[in-house]
C-alpha positions as CSV (number, residue, x, y, z in Angstrom):
1,M,-21.6,17.6,8.8
2,A,-20.2,14.5,10.7
3,M,-16.5,14.2,10.9
4,L,-14.4,11.1,11.6
5,S,-10.9,11.3,12.9
6,K,-8.5,8.5,13.8
7,N,-4.7,7.8,13.9
8,L,-3.3,5.5,11.2
9,L,-0.6,4.2,13.5
10,T,-2.7,3.2,16.5
11,S,-4.5,-0.1,16.8
12,I,-2.4,-1.7,14.1
13,P,-3.7,-5.2,13.4
14,D,-1.4,-8.3,13.4
15,A,-0.5,-9.0,9.7
16,A,1.8,-11.9,10.3
17,E,-0.8,-14.3,8.7
18,G,-1.8,-12.0,5.8
19,E,-2.2,-8.4,4.8
20,V,-4.9,-6.4,6.5
21,V,-6.7,-3.9,4.3
22,T,-9.0,-1.3,6.0
23,S,-11.1,1.0,3.8
24,L,-10.9,4.5,5.3
25,V,-12.8,6.7,2.7
26,T,-14.7,5.9,-0.5
27,R,-16.1,8.9,-2.2
28,G,-16.5,10.3,-5.7
29,G,-14.4,7.8,-7.6
30,M,-11.7,7.8,-4.9
31,R,-10.8,5.1,-2.4
32,I,-8.4,5.5,0.5
33,E,-7.1,2.4,2.3
34,R,-4.7,1.6,5.1
35,I,-2.8,-1.6,4.3
36,V,-0.8,-3.4,7.0
37,S,1.8,-5.9,5.8
38,Q,4.4,-8.0,7.7
39,G,6.7,-10.0,5.4
40,Q,4.2,-10.3,2.6
41,A,5.2,-10.1,-1.1
42,S,3.3,-10.6,-4.3
43,P,3.3,-14.2,-5.5
44,D,5.8,-15.1,-8.2
45,G,4.5,-14.1,-11.6
46,F,1.7,-11.9,-10.2
47,W,1.5,-8.2,-11.3
48,Y,-1.0,-5.6,-10.2
49,D,-2.5,-4.0,-13.4
50,Q,-5.1,-1.6,-12.1
51,A,-7.6,0.6,-13.9
52,D,-7.1,3.4,-11.4
53,H,-4.1,5.6,-10.6
54,E,-2.5,4.8,-7.2
55,F,-0.9,7.2,-4.7
56,V,1.2,5.2,-2.1
57,L,2.6,6.7,1.1
58,L,4.6,4.4,3.4
59,M,3.9,5.4,7.0
60,Q,5.9,2.8,8.9
61,G,8.3,-0.1,8.1
62,H,9.9,-0.6,4.7
63,A,9.0,-2.1,1.4
64,E,10.3,-2.7,-2.1
65,L,8.1,-2.4,-5.2
66,E,9.1,-3.9,-8.5
67,F,7.8,-2.7,-11.9
68,D,7.4,-4.7,-15.1
69,D,10.0,-2.5,-16.8
70,G,12.7,-3.8,-14.4
71,R,12.7,-0.8,-12.0
72,T,12.7,-1.4,-8.2
73,V,11.7,1.3,-5.7
74,T,12.6,1.0,-2.0
75,L,10.2,2.8,0.3
76,R,10.9,4.0,3.9
77,P,8.7,5.9,6.2
78,G,7.6,9.2,4.6
79,D,8.4,8.0,1.1
80,W,5.6,8.2,-1.5
81,L,5.0,7.6,-5.1
82,E,2.3,7.8,-7.7
83,I,1.7,4.8,-9.9
84,E,-0.2,5.5,-13.1
85,A,-3.2,3.4,-14.1
86,R,-2.2,0.2,-16.0
87,V,1.5,0.3,-14.9
88,R,2.2,-3.3,-13.9
89,H,3.9,-3.6,-10.5
90,R,4.2,-5.9,-7.6
91,V,5.3,-5.9,-4.0
92,R,8.8,-7.4,-3.9
93,S,9.1,-7.4,-0.1
94,T,7.9,-5.9,3.1
95,A,9.5,-5.9,6.6
96,P,9.3,-9.4,8.0
97,D,9.9,-8.3,11.6
98,E,7.6,-5.3,12.0
99,A,4.3,-3.9,10.6
100,T,4.6,-2.1,7.3
101,V,1.8,0.5,7.2
102,W,0.8,1.9,3.8
103,L,-1.7,4.7,3.1
104,V,-3.0,4.2,-0.4
105,A,-5.4,6.3,-2.5
106,F,-6.9,4.9,-5.7
107,Y,-8.5,7.4,-8.2
108,G,-9.6,7.6,-11.8
């Protein structure tokens, strides 16, 4: 069986002009991505409303997520959360002066 191994925190792309999403694994209804942000936030009035559950682990940088019910969650390296399917949320902010690196798993 072939095995692929890499480090999430090496070869981080420049995300100053826009988020960079790299698909790492897609298998059996699950998708794992590395997302690199630098100062990005969701547009005003935009909400993610996804059909899949989402597991988010912040690897580097910092970010704030906002939920439709008014909650705000601040993430620092090592923080994680699970967002249930159909829970409306948005990225309120990411670090403007450094890469924010997310590991995100989507599953049914």
